[in-house]
C-alpha positions as CSV (number, residue, x, y, z in Angstrom):
1,M,160.2,110.3,80.1
2,S,158.5,107.0,80.4
3,Q,159.4,105.0,83.5
4,S,159.0,101.3,84.2
5,G,158.0,99.6,87.4
6,T,155.0,99.1,89.6
7,V,153.8,101.4,92.3
8,L,151.5,100.0,95.0
9,I,149.3,102.7,96.4
10,A,147.9,102.3,99.9
11,V,146.2,105.5,100.9
12,R,142.8,106.1,102.6
13,D,141.9,109.2,100.6
14,G,140.3,108.1,97.4
15,M,140.9,111.4,95.6
16,L,144.6,111.3,96.5
17,A,144.8,107.7,95.4
18,D,143.2,108.5,92.0
19,S,145.5,111.5,91.6
20,L,148.6,109.4,92.3
21,R,147.5,106.7,89.9
22,F,146.8,109.2,87.2
23,S,150.1,111.0,87.5
24,L,152.1,107.8,87.9
25,E,150.5,106.1,84.9
26,L,151.2,109.3,82.8
27,E,154.9,108.7,83.7
28,G,154.7,105.1,82.5
29,Y,154.4,103.3,85.9
30,E,152.0,100.5,86.4
31,T,149.9,101.1,89.5
32,R,147.9,98.9,91.8
33,F,145.7,99.9,94.8
34,C,145.8,98.0,98.0
35,D,144.7,98.5,101.6
36,E,146.2,97.4,104.9
37,H,144.4,94.0,104.7
38,A,145.8,93.2,101.2
39,L,149.3,94.5,101.9
40,S,150.7,91.4,103.6
41,P,150.0,88.8,100.8
42,I,150.8,91.3,98.0
43,L,154.1,92.4,99.6
44,R,155.2,88.8,100.3
45,A,154.7,87.7,96.7
46,P,157.8,86.8,94.8
47,H,159.1,88.8,91.9
48,L,158.5,92.3,93.2
49,H,161.7,93.7,91.7
50,G,161.0,97.1,90.3
51,T,158.1,97.7,92.7
52,C,157.7,100.3,95.5
53,L,154.9,101.0,98.0
54,V,153.5,104.4,98.6
55,L,151.3,104.7,101.7
56,D,149.9,107.3,103.9
57,Q,150.2,107.8,107.6
58,D,146.7,106.4,108.2
59,V,147.4,103.0,106.5
60,F,150.8,102.9,108.2
61,S,149.2,103.4,111.6
62,R,146.5,100.8,110.9
63,V,149.1,98.2,110.0
64,A,150.8,98.9,113.4
65,E,147.4,98.6,115.1
66,V,147.0,95.0,113.9
67,G,150.3,94.1,115.6
68,E,152.8,94.4,112.8
69,S,155.9,96.1,114.1
70,K,157.4,96.1,110.6
71,L,155.7,96.4,107.3
72,P,155.3,92.9,105.8
73,C,157.5,93.8,102.8
74,D,159.8,91.7,100.7
75,P,163.2,93.3,101.4
76,C,163.5,94.5,97.8
77,V,160.3,96.7,98.0
78,P,161.1,100.2,99.1
79,V,158.4,102.1,101.1
80,I,157.5,105.7,100.7
81,L,155.5,107.1,103.6
82,M,153.4,110.3,103.2
83,V,152.8,112.2,106.5
84,S,151.1,115.3,107.6
85,Q,153.9,116.3,110.0
86,K,157.2,114.8,110.7
87,T,157.8,114.2,114.3
88,E,160.6,112.4,116.0
89,R,158.3,109.7,117.3
90,L,156.8,109.1,113.8
91,L,160.2,109.1,112.2
92,A,161.5,106.6,114.7
93,K,158.4,104.4,114.1
94,A,159.0,104.7,110.4
95,R,162.6,103.6,110.7
96,T,161.8,100.6,112.7
97,G,158.8,99.8,110.5
98,G,160.7,99.3,107.3
99,V,160.1,102.7,105.6
100,T,162.7,103.9,103.1
101,E,161.6,107.5,102.6
102,V,159.3,109.9,104.5
103,L,157.7,112.8,102.6
104,E,155.8,115.5,104.3
105,K,152.5,116.8,102.8
106,P,151.9,118.9,100.9
107,I,154.1,117.2,98.4
108,L,154.8,119.8,95.7
109,G,156.3,119.7,92.2
110,G,157.9,116.5,91.1
111,V,159.1,115.4,94.6
112,M,156.9,112.2,94.6
113,L,157.8,111.1,91.1
114,E,161.5,111.7,91.7
115,T,161.5,109.8,95.0
116,I,159.7,106.9,93.4
117,R,162.1,106.9,90.5
118,Q,165.1,106.9,92.9
119,V,163.9,104.1,95.2
120,I,162.9,101.9,92.3
121,E,166.3,102.4,90.6
122,K,168.1,101.6,93.9
123,N,165.6,98.8,94.6
124,G,167.5,98.4,97.8
125,P,166.1,96.7,100.9
126,S,163.5,98.7,102.9
127,S,165.8,98.3,105.9
128,Q,168.4,100.7,104.3
129,P,168.8,104.0,106.1
130,M,165.7,106.1,105.8
131,R,166.1,109.6,104.4
132,S,163.7,112.4,105.4
133,S,162.9,114.6,102.4
């Protein structure tokens, strides 16, 4: 089933980024790579309806290191955070940081694609209640 929408990919692991891009484009999504330095201008651009951001724990942490308490997202850009291990501290930081969904690695089956599809369909603000999948 072909999807529509854009997925911004901000992960430090190049192989993971390429794998995400490949599988997302097979599903019909447009993809775009960005890093923590490019996030702010990209995410503040107008007309991001139908877009979501997938980032890993490393990028999320680096954004916090530069003094951002919340991801610099337009409210209509949902954020999916991939983590190695869900901890209460990390989940609390994600909630206050504007994360929509937290997925724990390894992410098996179609969990990532289904989560992306759901958050783009909802296209709700990233401040909506975070679900831990």
